[in-house]
C-alpha positions as CSV (number, residue, x, y, z in Angstrom):
1,X,50.7,-117.8,28.2
2,X,51.4,-120.1,25.3
3,X,50.5,-119.3,21.7
4,X,46.7,-118.9,21.2
5,X,44.9,-121.4,19.1
6,X,44.2,-118.8,16.4
7,X,46.0,-115.7,15.1
8,X,45.2,-112.0,15.0
9,X,45.1,-112.4,11.2
10,X,42.4,-115.1,11.6
11,X,40.2,-112.7,13.5
12,X,40.9,-109.8,11.1
13,X,39.9,-112.1,8.2
14,X,36.4,-112.3,9.8
15,X,35.9,-108.6,9.4
16,X,37.3,-107.2,12.7
17,X,38.9,-103.9,11.6
18,X,41.5,-101.8,13.3
19,X,38.7,-99.3,14.1
20,X,36.9,-102.2,15.9
21,X,39.9,-103.3,18.0
22,X,43.7,-102.9,18.2
23,X,46.0,-105.8,17.7
24,X,46.6,-105.9,21.5
25,X,42.9,-106.2,22.1
26,X,42.5,-109.0,19.6
27,X,45.4,-110.9,21.1
28,X,44.0,-110.5,24.6
29,X,40.6,-111.8,23.4
30,X,42.4,-114.8,21.7
31,X,44.3,-115.6,24.9
32,X,41.1,-115.5,26.9
33,X,39.4,-117.7,24.3
34,X,42.3,-120.2,24.6
35,X,42.0,-120.4,28.3
36,X,38.2,-121.0,28.0
37,X,38.7,-123.8,25.5
38,X,41.2,-125.6,27.7
39,X,38.9,-125.3,30.7
40,X,35.9,-126.5,28.8
41,X,37.7,-129.5,27.3
42,X,39.7,-130.4,30.4
43,X,42.9,-130.5,28.3
44,X,45.1,-128.4,26.1
45,X,45.9,-128.7,22.4
46,X,49.7,-128.3,22.3
47,X,52.5,-130.7,21.6
48,X,54.5,-131.9,24.6
49,X,57.3,-134.4,25.3
50,X,56.3,-136.8,28.1
51,X,57.5,-139.9,29.9
52,X,54.5,-142.0,30.8
53,X,54.7,-144.8,33.4
54,X,51.9,-147.2,32.7
55,X,50.6,-150.4,34.4
56,X,51.1,-153.4,32.1
57,X,47.8,-154.6,30.7
58,X,48.5,-158.3,30.4
59,X,47.3,-158.0,26.8
60,X,48.7,-157.1,23.4
61,X,47.5,-153.5,23.6
62,X,48.6,-150.7,25.9
63,X,46.3,-147.6,26.2
64,X,47.9,-144.3,27.1
65,X,46.3,-141.5,28.9
66,X,47.6,-138.8,26.6
67,X,46.4,-138.7,23.1
68,X,46.7,-138.3,20.2
69,X,50.2,-139.7,20.0
70,X,52.4,-137.8,17.6
71,X,55.5,-140.0,18.1
72,X,56.7,-142.8,20.3
73,X,60.4,-142.7,20.9
74,X,60.9,-145.6,23.4
75,X,59.0,-148.3,25.1
76,X,60.6,-150.0,28.1
77,X,59.2,-153.1,29.9
78,X,60.8,-153.5,33.3
79,X,63.7,-151.4,32.0
80,X,64.2,-153.4,28.9
81,X,63.7,-151.6,25.6
82,X,61.5,-152.8,22.7
83,X,62.5,-152.4,19.1
84,X,60.4,-150.1,17.0
85,X,59.6,-153.1,14.9
86,X,58.0,-154.9,17.8
87,X,54.9,-152.6,18.1
88,X,52.5,-150.5,16.1
89,X,51.2,-147.1,17.3
90,X,47.6,-146.0,16.8
91,X,47.9,-142.2,17.1
92,X,44.3,-141.1,17.3
93,X,43.1,-144.0,19.4
94,X,46.0,-143.5,21.8
95,X,47.4,-147.0,22.2
96,X,50.4,-149.2,21.3
97,X,49.9,-152.8,20.1
98,X,52.5,-155.5,20.0
99,X,53.1,-157.0,16.5
100,X,51.4,-160.3,15.6
101,X,51.9,-162.3,18.9
102,X,55.7,-162.1,18.7
103,X,57.3,-163.4,21.8
104,X,58.9,-160.3,23.4
105,X,59.9,-161.8,26.7
106,X,60.0,-165.4,27.9
107,X,56.7,-166.3,29.5
108,X,54.9,-163.3,28.0
109,X,54.4,-164.1,24.3
110,X,53.0,-161.1,22.6
111,X,51.7,-159.3,25.7
112,X,52.6,-156.4,27.9
113,X,53.2,-158.2,31.3
114,X,50.7,-157.1,34.0
115,X,52.3,-154.9,36.6
116,X,52.3,-151.6,38.4
117,X,54.0,-148.8,36.4
118,X,56.3,-151.5,34.9
119,X,56.2,-150.0,31.4
120,X,57.7,-146.6,30.4
121,X,56.7,-144.9,27.1
122,X,58.4,-141.7,26.0
123,X,57.3,-139.7,23.1
124,X,55.6,-136.6,21.7
125,X,51.9,-136.2,22.5
126,X,49.1,-133.7,21.6
127,X,48.8,-131.6,18.5
128,X,51.5,-130.0,16.3
129,X,48.7,-127.7,15.1
130,X,45.3,-127.2,16.9
131,X,42.5,-129.1,15.2
132,X,40.3,-127.1,12.9
133,X,37.4,-127.2,15.3
134,X,39.6,-125.8,18.1
135,X,40.9,-123.0,15.9
136,X,37.4,-122.0,14.7
137,X,36.2,-122.0,18.4
138,X,39.0,-119.7,19.3
139,X,38.1,-117.3,16.5
140,X,34.4,-117.3,17.4
141,X,35.0,-116.8,21.1
142,X,37.5,-114.0,20.5
143,X,35.1,-112.1,18.3
144,X,32.3,-112.6,20.9
145,X,34.6,-111.2,23.6
146,X,35.4,-108.2,21.4
147,X,31.8,-107.7,20.5
148,X,30.5,-107.8,24.1
149,X,33.2,-105.6,25.6
150,X,35.3,-106.1,28.7
151,X,34.5,-108.6,31.3
152,X,34.2,-107.2,34.8
153,X,37.0,-108.2,37.2
154,X,36.5,-108.4,40.9
155,X,38.5,-105.3,41.7
156,X,38.2,-102.3,43.9
157,X,36.1,-99.3,42.9
158,X,39.2,-97.2,42.7
159,X,40.8,-99.3,40.1
160,X,37.6,-100.1,38.2
161,X,37.6,-96.8,36.3
162,X,41.1,-97.3,34.9
163,X,40.2,-100.8,33.6
164,X,36.6,-100.1,32.6
165,X,37.3,-99.7,28.9
166,X,39.9,-102.4,28.5
167,X,39.2,-105.4,26.5
168,X,41.0,-107.9,28.6
169,X,42.8,-106.9,31.7
170,X,46.5,-107.8,32.2
171,X,47.1,-106.0,35.5
172,X,44.9,-104.5,38.1
173,X,45.5,-102.5,41.3
174,X,44.0,-103.6,44.5
175,X,44.6,-101.4,47.6
176,X,47.5,-99.7,45.8
177,X,49.2,-102.9,44.9
178,X,49.5,-103.9,41.3
179,X,49.0,-107.6,40.7
180,X,48.8,-109.8,37.6
181,X,45.3,-110.8,36.5
182,X,44.0,-113.4,34.2
183,X,40.4,-114.1,33.4
184,X,39.1,-117.2,35.0
185,X,37.7,-119.9,32.6
186,X,34.6,-117.8,31.9
187,X,32.6,-121.0,31.7
188,X,28.9,-120.8,32.3
189,X,26.4,-123.3,33.6
190,X,24.1,-124.5,30.8
191,X,21.0,-126.7,30.9
192,X,21.2,-129.4,33.5
193,X,24.2,-127.8,35.0
194,X,26.5,-128.7,32.1
195,X,29.4,-126.4,31.4
196,X,29.1,-124.1,28.4
197,X,31.3,-121.6,26.7
198,X,28.3,-119.4,26.2
199,X,28.2,-120.1,22.4
200,X,26.2,-123.2,21.5
201,X,28.1,-123.5,18.2
202,X,31.4,-123.6,20.0
203,X,30.1,-126.1,22.5
204,X,29.2,-128.4,19.6
205,X,32.6,-127.9,17.9
206,X,34.5,-128.9,21.1
207,X,32.3,-131.7,22.4
208,X,34.3,-134.5,20.9
209,X,37.5,-133.2,22.5
210,X,36.2,-133.1,26.1
211,X,37.8,-135.2,28.8
212,X,36.4,-136.1,32.2
213,X,37.5,-133.1,34.2
214,X,37.8,-135.3,37.3
215,X,40.3,-137.7,35.6
216,X,43.7,-137.8,37.2
217,X,46.7,-137.2,34.9
218,X,49.4,-139.8,35.1
């Protein structure tokens, strides 16, 4: 998987010694924590290049479905490019706004013309470094996984003994066939059926980053 949201050193700095867990065990717990964070938030926290095709708003502002915005490289309206001086990017809010009512196209002064996927925005989205709350959540969850021991995988009795003492399982054997294994999201159902990581402090740290898990990605 991609690089976890915290490092082995971050976990060691919280007092997890080599007697407590090997580097491999710490790394596995961090990878598992990263998967849980992504599942809880309905998103990931990595930087990615994307081309977004967006419906024109008919107004001066164009909201994008991927935020924060690190960098906008190009904006095209019906295939025609805008100059970088024609718009302002609001990174955290996730939108692009035309500058001061300038007439960009005849008949559409200072507005993104309404349409269906008539605007293309290419750029870099996400986070160059995970937010502090996400990093802290990864550390806390990883330590919790190390503290509570291995999670049980749904595997045959014959292979259970060989994985019983593993903190994190990378491969299991089912009916004599070795297969790759990753933990599921590990998410729990909290009060009112709300999803929970199992640690209330982590739930609180991550709440502002959550997205509607049912939302479609453009």
